[in-house]
N, C-alpha and C positions, 0 to 999 in steps of 0.2 A: 560492412562491419560484421565481424564474426560473432557467433553466439556467446562465447565466453566474455568478449569485450562488452557486449550489450548487457549481459547479466551483471558484470561488475559495475557498469554505469548505473544500472537500476538500483543496485544495492547502495551505491554512493549517494544517489539522489534521495532515496528513501531515508537514509541516515541523516540527511540534512533537513528533514521536515521538522520545523520548530515544535516544541511542546505546545499543546493546545490547538494545533492546526492539523488539517488533513489534506490529502492530495488524491485526486482521482487516478485510476489506472491509466486513463488516456493522457492526463497531464504528465505522469511519470514517463510514459512512452515517448511523448513529444520531447521532453527534456533529455531523454536518453538517446535521441536521434532518430527514432522511428515512430512517428505519430500513429501509424496504423497497427502497431504491435501491442495494443492495450491488453489483449488476451495473453500474450506472451509475458507481459509484466505480471499478470495474475499468477501464471504458472511459476514464474521465477520467484516471486515472494512467498509463494505457497511453501517453498522449501528453503527459506532464508535462515541464515545464522541468527543466533539469539540477540546479537547487537543491532539487527536491522528491525526498526519499529514497524513491522508490516501491518500492525493493527491500525496505523494511521493512513493506510491506503483504502479508499472507499470507491464505490461506483460513481459514475459521472453525476447522477442526480443527487449525490450525497448520501445514498443509502449504505448501510453496513453490508459487509460481505456475508451472504447466507452460508457460504462454504468456508468461512474462516477456520483454518485447520488447527489453530493453536488454542482450542477450547470452545469453538463455536461462536455464534453471533452474540450470545450473552457475555462471553469472555471479552470479545472485541469491544462491546459497549462498556464493560467495566474498565478496561484499560484506557479507553478514550476519555471516559468521565474522570478517571484518576488524573489524567493529563490535562484536564481543564476544557475538554471539548464538550460543548452542549449538543446533545443528541436530539435531533428533530424528527428523523425518519429512521425506520429500521428496514 
């Protein structure tokens, strides 16, 4: 699978995360067809369009992304809580 196709798959998967839910980088990578590409998923969503709810993607143990580029970890927390996600870990 080429990089552009993988990127579009990741965007499509992340767009489908229901409100109030999260998904790990590794889950997104697996659903996109490359289970070992969880770091690539992080890089891809780091520069995602505004219609991709990248704040709903978290680390495997459910922790927030310390390098969330759209306002930092507190912004990610705020967006998740607005969407109905209960934050247990940062």
